[in-house]
Chimera marker file (.cmm) of the C-alpha trace (Angstrom):
<marker_set name="trace">
<marker id="1" x="0.000" y="0.000" z="0.000" r="1" g="1" b="0" radius="0.5"/>
<marker id="2" x="1.170" y="3.575" z="-0.515" r="1" g="1" b="0" radius="0.5"/>
<marker id="3" x="2.607" y="5.642" z="2.322" r="1" g="1" b="0" radius="0.5"/>
<marker id="4" x="1.433" y="9.155" z="3.229" r="1" g="1" b="0" radius="0.5"/>
<marker id="5" x="2.444" y="11.894" z="5.646" r="1" g="1" b="0" radius="0.5"/>
<marker id="6" x="-0.608" y="13.913" z="6.645" r="1" g="1" b="0" radius="0.5"/>
<marker id="7" x="-0.245" y="17.242" z="8.495" r="1" g="1" b="0" radius="0.5"/>
<marker id="8" x="-3.296" y="18.972" z="9.985" r="1" g="1" b="0" radius="0.5"/>
<marker id="9" x="-3.548" y="22.521" z="11.345" r="1" g="1" b="0" radius="0.5"/>
<marker id="10" x="-6.435" y="23.017" z="13.773" r="1" g="1" b="0" radius="0.5"/>
<marker id="11" x="-7.848" y="26.171" z="15.347" r="1" g="1" b="0" radius="0.5"/>
<marker id="12" x="-5.797" y="27.799" z="18.110" r="1" g="1" b="0" radius="0.5"/>
<marker id="13" x="-8.753" y="28.345" z="20.468" r="1" g="1" b="0" radius="0.5"/>
<marker id="14" x="-9.196" y="24.639" z="21.239" r="1" g="1" b="0" radius="0.5"/>
<marker id="15" x="-7.109" y="22.914" z="23.900" r="1" g="1" b="0" radius="0.5"/>
<marker id="16" x="-4.228" y="20.518" z="23.170" r="1" g="1" b="0" radius="0.5"/>
<marker id="17" x="-6.310" y="17.714" z="24.719" r="1" g="1" b="0" radius="0.5"/>
<marker id="18" x="-9.083" y="18.391" z="22.211" r="1" g="1" b="0" radius="0.5"/>
<marker id="19" x="-6.522" y="18.347" z="19.387" r="1" g="1" b="0" radius="0.5"/>
<marker id="20" x="-5.274" y="14.942" z="20.578" r="1" g="1" b="0" radius="0.5"/>
<marker id="21" x="-8.880" y="13.692" z="20.643" r="1" g="1" b="0" radius="0.5"/>
<marker id="22" x="-9.537" y="14.972" z="17.109" r="1" g="1" b="0" radius="0.5"/>
<marker id="23" x="-6.294" y="13.408" z="15.853" r="1" g="1" b="0" radius="0.5"/>
<marker id="24" x="-7.165" y="10.079" z="17.465" r="1" g="1" b="0" radius="0.5"/>
<marker id="25" x="-10.640" y="10.179" z="15.887" r="1" g="1" b="0" radius="0.5"/>
<marker id="26" x="-9.073" y="10.718" z="12.455" r="1" g="1" b="0" radius="0.5"/>
<marker id="27" x="-6.565" y="7.915" z="13.070" r="1" g="1" b="0" radius="0.5"/>
<marker id="28" x="-9.341" y="5.541" z="14.182" r="1" g="1" b="0" radius="0.5"/>
<marker id="29" x="-11.373" y="6.411" z="11.088" r="1" g="1" b="0" radius="0.5"/>
<marker id="30" x="-8.369" y="5.572" z="8.897" r="1" g="1" b="0" radius="0.5"/>
<marker id="31" x="-7.906" y="2.269" z="10.732" r="1" g="1" b="0" radius="0.5"/>
<marker id="32" x="-11.581" y="1.436" z="10.142" r="1" g="1" b="0" radius="0.5"/>
<marker id="33" x="-11.041" y="2.042" z="6.412" r="1" g="1" b="0" radius="0.5"/>
<marker id="34" x="-8.189" y="-0.480" z="6.323" r="1" g="1" b="0" radius="0.5"/>
<marker id="35" x="-5.229" y="1.866" z="6.741" r="1" g="1" b="0" radius="0.5"/>
<marker id="36" x="-2.459" y="1.617" z="9.328" r="1" g="1" b="0" radius="0.5"/>
<marker id="37" x="-1.426" y="4.682" z="11.334" r="1" g="1" b="0" radius="0.5"/>
<marker id="38" x="1.949" y="3.730" z="12.838" r="1" g="1" b="0" radius="0.5"/>
<marker id="39" x="2.778" y="7.181" z="14.193" r="1" g="1" b="0" radius="0.5"/>
<marker id="40" x="0.949" y="10.333" z="15.264" r="1" g="1" b="0" radius="0.5"/>
<marker id="41" x="2.704" y="13.415" z="16.592" r="1" g="1" b="0" radius="0.5"/>
<marker id="42" x="1.448" y="16.615" z="18.162" r="1" g="1" b="0" radius="0.5"/>
<marker id="43" x="3.777" y="19.464" z="17.227" r="1" g="1" b="0" radius="0.5"/>
<marker id="44" x="2.123" y="22.073" z="19.430" r="1" g="1" b="0" radius="0.5"/>
<marker id="45" x="0.698" y="25.539" z="18.986" r="1" g="1" b="0" radius="0.5"/>
<marker id="46" x="2.856" y="27.265" z="16.398" r="1" g="1" b="0" radius="0.5"/>
<marker id="47" x="2.875" y="30.581" z="14.559" r="1" g="1" b="0" radius="0.5"/>
<marker id="48" x="1.535" y="30.528" z="11.005" r="1" g="1" b="0" radius="0.5"/>
<marker id="49" x="3.439" y="32.093" z="8.120" r="1" g="1" b="0" radius="0.5"/>
<marker id="50" x="0.346" y="34.042" z="7.157" r="1" g="1" b="0" radius="0.5"/>
<marker id="51" x="-3.084" y="34.495" z="8.757" r="1" g="1" b="0" radius="0.5"/>
<marker id="52" x="-5.676" y="31.813" z="8.021" r="1" g="1" b="0" radius="0.5"/>
<marker id="53" x="-9.281" y="32.745" z="8.789" r="1" g="1" b="0" radius="0.5"/>
<marker id="54" x="-7.931" y="35.719" z="10.794" r="1" g="1" b="0" radius="0.5"/>
<marker id="55" x="-5.889" y="33.394" z="13.026" r="1" g="1" b="0" radius="0.5"/>
<marker id="56" x="-2.128" y="33.779" z="13.460" r="1" g="1" b="0" radius="0.5"/>
<marker id="57" x="-1.486" y="30.477" z="15.290" r="1" g="1" b="0" radius="0.5"/>
<marker id="58" x="-2.582" y="26.878" z="14.913" r="1" g="1" b="0" radius="0.5"/>
<marker id="59" x="-2.164" y="23.438" z="16.469" r="1" g="1" b="0" radius="0.5"/>
<marker id="60" x="-0.056" y="21.196" z="14.209" r="1" g="1" b="0" radius="0.5"/>
<marker id="61" x="-0.421" y="17.397" z="14.113" r="1" g="1" b="0" radius="0.5"/>
<marker id="62" x="1.248" y="14.737" z="11.948" r="1" g="1" b="0" radius="0.5"/>
<marker id="63" x="-0.170" y="11.342" z="10.995" r="1" g="1" b="0" radius="0.5"/>
<marker id="64" x="1.831" y="8.717" z="9.121" r="1" g="1" b="0" radius="0.5"/>
<marker id="65" x="-0.567" y="6.624" z="7.040" r="1" g="1" b="0" radius="0.5"/>
<marker id="66" x="-0.040" y="3.286" z="5.319" r="1" g="1" b="0" radius="0.5"/>
<marker id="67" x="-3.248" y="2.645" z="3.463" r="1" g="1" b="0" radius="0.5"/>
<marker id="68" x="-5.409" y="2.935" z="0.382" r="1" g="1" b="0" radius="0.5"/>
<marker id="69" x="-5.841" y="6.246" z="-1.423" r="1" g="1" b="0" radius="0.5"/>
<marker id="70" x="-9.615" y="6.075" z="-0.907" r="1" g="1" b="0" radius="0.5"/>
<marker id="71" x="-9.172" y="6.290" z="2.875" r="1" g="1" b="0" radius="0.5"/>
<marker id="72" x="-6.925" y="9.342" z="2.541" r="1" g="1" b="0" radius="0.5"/>
<marker id="73" x="-9.368" y="11.008" z="0.150" r="1" g="1" b="0" radius="0.5"/>
<marker id="74" x="-12.210" y="10.420" z="2.583" r="1" g="1" b="0" radius="0.5"/>
<marker id="75" x="-10.258" y="11.866" z="5.520" r="1" g="1" b="0" radius="0.5"/>
<marker id="76" x="-9.457" y="14.953" z="3.411" r="1" g="1" b="0" radius="0.5"/>
<marker id="77" x="-13.165" y="15.313" z="2.631" r="1" g="1" b="0" radius="0.5"/>
<marker id="78" x="-13.898" y="15.186" z="6.360" r="1" g="1" b="0" radius="0.5"/>
<marker id="79" x="-11.240" y="17.862" z="6.980" r="1" g="1" b="0" radius="0.5"/>
<marker id="80" x="-12.946" y="20.170" z="4.475" r="1" g="1" b="0" radius="0.5"/>
<marker id="81" x="-16.237" y="19.750" z="6.372" r="1" g="1" b="0" radius="0.5"/>
<marker id="82" x="-14.789" y="20.130" z="9.880" r="1" g="1" b="0" radius="0.5"/>
<marker id="83" x="-14.899" y="23.550" z="11.534" r="1" g="1" b="0" radius="0.5"/>
<marker id="84" x="-11.881" y="22.740" z="13.703" r="1" g="1" b="0" radius="0.5"/>
<marker id="85" x="-9.490" y="22.065" z="10.796" r="1" g="1" b="0" radius="0.5"/>
<marker id="86" x="-7.997" y="25.184" z="9.207" r="1" g="1" b="0" radius="0.5"/>
<marker id="87" x="-5.608" y="23.485" z="6.733" r="1" g="1" b="0" radius="0.5"/>
<marker id="88" x="-4.253" y="20.059" z="5.904" r="1" g="1" b="0" radius="0.5"/>
<marker id="89" x="-1.611" y="18.660" z="3.594" r="1" g="1" b="0" radius="0.5"/>
<marker id="90" x="-1.103" y="15.083" z="2.475" r="1" g="1" b="0" radius="0.5"/>
<marker id="91" x="2.131" y="14.043" z="0.789" r="1" g="1" b="0" radius="0.5"/>
<marker id="92" x="2.839" y="10.609" z="-0.655" r="1" g="1" b="0" radius="0.5"/>
<marker id="93" x="6.264" y="9.332" z="0.410" r="1" g="1" b="0" radius="0.5"/>
<marker id="94" x="8.401" y="6.319" z="-0.518" r="1" g="1" b="0" radius="0.5"/>
<marker id="95" x="8.848" y="5.144" z="3.084" r="1" g="1" b="0" radius="0.5"/>
<marker id="96" x="7.586" y="6.138" z="6.508" r="1" g="1" b="0" radius="0.5"/>
<marker id="97" x="10.076" y="7.393" z="9.079" r="1" g="1" b="0" radius="0.5"/>
<marker id="98" x="9.967" y="5.669" z="12.457" r="1" g="1" b="0" radius="0.5"/>
<marker id="99" x="12.157" y="8.301" z="14.094" r="1" g="1" b="0" radius="0.5"/>
<marker id="100" x="10.684" y="11.504" z="15.481" r="1" g="1" b="0" radius="0.5"/>
<marker id="101" x="10.006" y="14.108" z="12.822" r="1" g="1" b="0" radius="0.5"/>
<marker id="102" x="12.467" y="16.988" z="12.317" r="1" g="1" b="0" radius="0.5"/>
<marker id="103" x="10.036" y="19.328" z="14.076" r="1" g="1" b="0" radius="0.5"/>
<marker id="104" x="10.159" y="17.272" z="17.284" r="1" g="1" b="0" radius="0.5"/>
<marker id="105" x="13.899" y="16.677" z="16.919" r="1" g="1" b="0" radius="0.5"/>
<marker id="106" x="14.458" y="20.422" z="16.800" r="1" g="1" b="0" radius="0.5"/>
<marker id="107" x="12.452" y="20.854" z="20.029" r="1" g="1" b="0" radius="0.5"/>
<marker id="108" x="14.569" y="18.207" z="21.759" r="1" g="1" b="0" radius="0.5"/>
<marker id="109" x="17.768" y="19.858" z="20.536" r="1" g="1" b="0" radius="0.5"/>
<marker id="110" x="16.601" y="23.181" z="21.975" r="1" g="1" b="0" radius="0.5"/>
<marker id="111" x="16.053" y="21.574" z="25.376" r="1" g="1" b="0" radius="0.5"/>
<marker id="112" x="19.618" y="20.174" z="25.382" r="1" g="1" b="0" radius="0.5"/>
<marker id="113" x="21.074" y="23.623" z="24.769" r="1" g="1" b="0" radius="0.5"/>
<marker id="114" x="19.464" y="24.944" z="27.954" r="1" g="1" b="0" radius="0.5"/>
<marker id="115" x="21.423" y="22.482" z="30.128" r="1" g="1" b="0" radius="0.5"/>
<link id1="1" id2="2" r="1" g="1" b="0" radius="0.2"/>
<link id1="2" id2="3" r="1" g="1" b="0" radius="0.2"/>
<link id1="3" id2="4" r="1" g="1" b="0" radius="0.2"/>
<link id1="4" id2="5" r="1" g="1" b="0" radius="0.2"/>
<link id1="5" id2="6" r="1" g="1" b="0" radius="0.2"/>
<link id1="6" id2="7" r="1" g="1" b="0" radius="0.2"/>
<link id1="7" id2="8" r="1" g="1" b="0" radius="0.2"/>
<link id1="8" id2="9" r="1" g="1" b="0" radius="0.2"/>
<link id1="9" id2="10" r="1" g="1" b="0" radius="0.2"/>
<link id1="10" id2="11" r="1" g="1" b="0" radius="0.2"/>
<link id1="11" id2="12" r="1" g="1" b="0" radius="0.2"/>
<link id1="12" id2="13" r="1" g="1" b="0" radius="0.2"/>
<link id1="13" id2="14" r="1" g="1" b="0" radius="0.2"/>
<link id1="14" id2="15" r="1" g="1" b="0" radius="0.2"/>
<link id1="15" id2="16" r="1" g="1" b="0" radius="0.2"/>
<link id1="16" id2="17" r="1" g="1" b="0" radius="0.2"/>
<link id1="17" id2="18" r="1" g="1" b="0" radius="0.2"/>
<link id1="18" id2="19" r="1" g="1" b="0" radius="0.2"/>
<link id1="19" id2="20" r="1" g="1" b="0" radius="0.2"/>
<link id1="20" id2="21" r="1" g="1" b="0" radius="0.2"/>
<link id1="21" id2="22" r="1" g="1" b="0" radius="0.2"/>
<link id1="22" id2="23" r="1" g="1" b="0" radius="0.2"/>
<link id1="23" id2="24" r="1" g="1" b="0" radius="0.2"/>
<link id1="24" id2="25" r="1" g="1" b="0" radius="0.2"/>
<link id1="25" id2="26" r="1" g="1" b="0" radius="0.2"/>
<link id1="26" id2="27" r="1" g="1" b="0" radius="0.2"/>
<link id1="27" id2="28" r="1" g="1" b="0" radius="0.2"/>
<link id1="28" id2="29" r="1" g="1" b="0" radius="0.2"/>
<link id1="29" id2="30" r="1" g="1" b="0" radius="0.2"/>
<link id1="30" id2="31" r="1" g="1" b="0" radius="0.2"/>
<link id1="31" id2="32" r="1" g="1" b="0" radius="0.2"/>
<link id1="32" id2="33" r="1" g="1" b="0" radius="0.2"/>
<link id1="33" id2="34" r="1" g="1" b="0" radius="0.2"/>
<link id1="34" id2="35" r="1" g="1" b="0" radius="0.2"/>
<link id1="35" id2="36" r="1" g="1" b="0" radius="0.2"/>
<link id1="36" id2="37" r="1" g="1" b="0" radius="0.2"/>
<link id1="37" id2="38" r="1" g="1" b="0" radius="0.2"/>
<link id1="38" id2="39" r="1" g="1" b="0" radius="0.2"/>
<link id1="39" id2="40" r="1" g="1" b="0" radius="0.2"/>
<link id1="40" id2="41" r="1" g="1" b="0" radius="0.2"/>
<link id1="41" id2="42" r="1" g="1" b="0" radius="0.2"/>
<link id1="42" id2="43" r="1" g="1" b="0" radius="0.2"/>
<link id1="43" id2="44" r="1" g="1" b="0" radius="0.2"/>
<link id1="44" id2="45" r="1" g="1" b="0" radius="0.2"/>
<link id1="45" id2="46" r="1" g="1" b="0" radius="0.2"/>
<link id1="46" id2="47" r="1" g="1" b="0" radius="0.2"/>
<link id1="47" id2="48" r="1" g="1" b="0" radius="0.2"/>
<link id1="48" id2="49" r="1" g="1" b="0" radius="0.2"/>
<link id1="49" id2="50" r="1" g="1" b="0" radius="0.2"/>
<link id1="50" id2="51" r="1" g="1" b="0" radius="0.2"/>
<link id1="51" id2="52" r="1" g="1" b="0" radius="0.2"/>
<link id1="52" id2="53" r="1" g="1" b="0" radius="0.2"/>
<link id1="53" id2="54" r="1" g="1" b="0" radius="0.2"/>
<link id1="54" id2="55" r="1" g="1" b="0" radius="0.2"/>
<link id1="55" id2="56" r="1" g="1" b="0" radius="0.2"/>
<link id1="56" id2="57" r="1" g="1" b="0" radius="0.2"/>
<link id1="57" id2="58" r="1" g="1" b="0" radius="0.2"/>
<link id1="58" id2="59" r="1" g="1" b="0" radius="0.2"/>
<link id1="59" id2="60" r="1" g="1" b="0" radius="0.2"/>
<link id1="60" id2="61" r="1" g="1" b="0" radius="0.2"/>
<link id1="61" id2="62" r="1" g="1" b="0" radius="0.2"/>
<link id1="62" id2="63" r="1" g="1" b="0" radius="0.2"/>
<link id1="63" id2="64" r="1" g="1" b="0" radius="0.2"/>
<link id1="64" id2="65" r="1" g="1" b="0" radius="0.2"/>
<link id1="65" id2="66" r="1" g="1" b="0" radius="0.2"/>
<link id1="66" id2="67" r="1" g="1" b="0" radius="0.2"/>
<link id1="67" id2="68" r="1" g="1" b="0" radius="0.2"/>
<link id1="68" id2="69" r="1" g="1" b="0" radius="0.2"/>
<link id1="69" id2="70" r="1" g="1" b="0" radius="0.2"/>
<link id1="70" id2="71" r="1" g="1" b="0" radius="0.2"/>
<link id1="71" id2="72" r="1" g="1" b="0" radius="0.2"/>
<link id1="72" id2="73" r="1" g="1" b="0" radius="0.2"/>
<link id1="73" id2="74" r="1" g="1" b="0" radius="0.2"/>
<link id1="74" id2="75" r="1" g="1" b="0" radius="0.2"/>
<link id1="75" id2="76" r="1" g="1" b="0" radius="0.2"/>
<link id1="76" id2="77" r="1" g="1" b="0" radius="0.2"/>
<link id1="77" id2="78" r="1" g="1" b="0" radius="0.2"/>
<link id1="78" id2="79" r="1" g="1" b="0" radius="0.2"/>
<link id1="79" id2="80" r="1" g="1" b="0" radius="0.2"/>
<link id1="80" id2="81" r="1" g="1" b="0" radius="0.2"/>
<link id1="81" id2="82" r="1" g="1" b="0" radius="0.2"/>
<link id1="82" id2="83" r="1" g="1" b="0" radius="0.2"/>
<link id1="83" id2="84" r="1" g="1" b="0" radius="0.2"/>
<link id1="84" id2="85" r="1" g="1" b="0" radius="0.2"/>
<link id1="85" id2="86" r="1" g="1" b="0" radius="0.2"/>
<link id1="86" id2="87" r="1" g="1" b="0" radius="0.2"/>
<link id1="87" id2="88" r="1" g="1" b="0" radius="0.2"/>
<link id1="88" id2="89" r="1" g="1" b="0" radius="0.2"/>
<link id1="89" id2="90" r="1" g="1" b="0" radius="0.2"/>
<link id1="90" id2="91" r="1" g="1" b="0" radius="0.2"/>
<link id1="91" id2="92" r="1" g="1" b="0" radius="0.2"/>
<link id1="92" id2="93" r="1" g="1" b="0" radius="0.2"/>
<link id1="93" id2="94" r="1" g="1" b="0" radius="0.2"/>
<link id1="94" id2="95" r="1" g="1" b="0" radius="0.2"/>
<link id1="95" id2="96" r="1" g="1" b="0" radius="0.2"/>
<link id1="96" id2="97" r="1" g="1" b="0" radius="0.2"/>
<link id1="97" id2="98" r="1" g="1" b="0" radius="0.2"/>
<link id1="98" id2="99" r="1" g="1" b="0" radius="0.2"/>
<link id1="99" id2="100" r="1" g="1" b="0" radius="0.2"/>
<link id1="100" id2="101" r="1" g="1" b="0" radius="0.2"/>
<link id1="101" id2="102" r="1" g="1" b="0" radius="0.2"/>
<link id1="102" id2="103" r="1" g="1" b="0" radius="0.2"/>
<link id1="103" id2="104" r="1" g="1" b="0" radius="0.2"/>
<link id1="104" id2="105" r="1" g="1" b="0" radius="0.2"/>
<link id1="105" id2="106" r="1" g="1" b="0" radius="0.2"/>
<link id1="106" id2="107" r="1" g="1" b="0" radius="0.2"/>
<link id1="107" id2="108" r="1" g="1" b="0" radius="0.2"/>
<link id1="108" id2="109" r="1" g="1" b="0" radius="0.2"/>
<link id1="109" id2="110" r="1" g="1" b="0" radius="0.2"/>
<link id1="110" id2="111" r="1" g="1" b="0" radius="0.2"/>
<link id1="111" id2="112" r="1" g="1" b="0" radius="0.2"/>
<link id1="112" id2="113" r="1" g="1" b="0" radius="0.2"/>
<link id1="113" id2="114" r="1" g="1" b="0" radius="0.2"/>
<link id1="114" id2="115" r="1" g="1" b="0" radius="0.2"/>
</marker_set>
């Protein structure tokens, strides 16, 4: 099956716990459609490069997906309908990374510098 990296930006006025719940709901939906979601990451509340719907920040989440294209298309359709999702991006990749993403690696590196 093809591999995908799926990044979602949700509204900044919801809590991180709600973002985790939304991400888990999306992951469970993908699993129900026959896809595997080996990794999900919450990148935190981050500044946007440009305002989206008059918002300057957003909660970023990453889902690695190993599944059929139909499941990914359906999850994108659900993102378009959802009021909580501001933007999403799905990229097909050759292989899924098991290591933490560069975004999380950069956060860890910043913590080491403080020591």
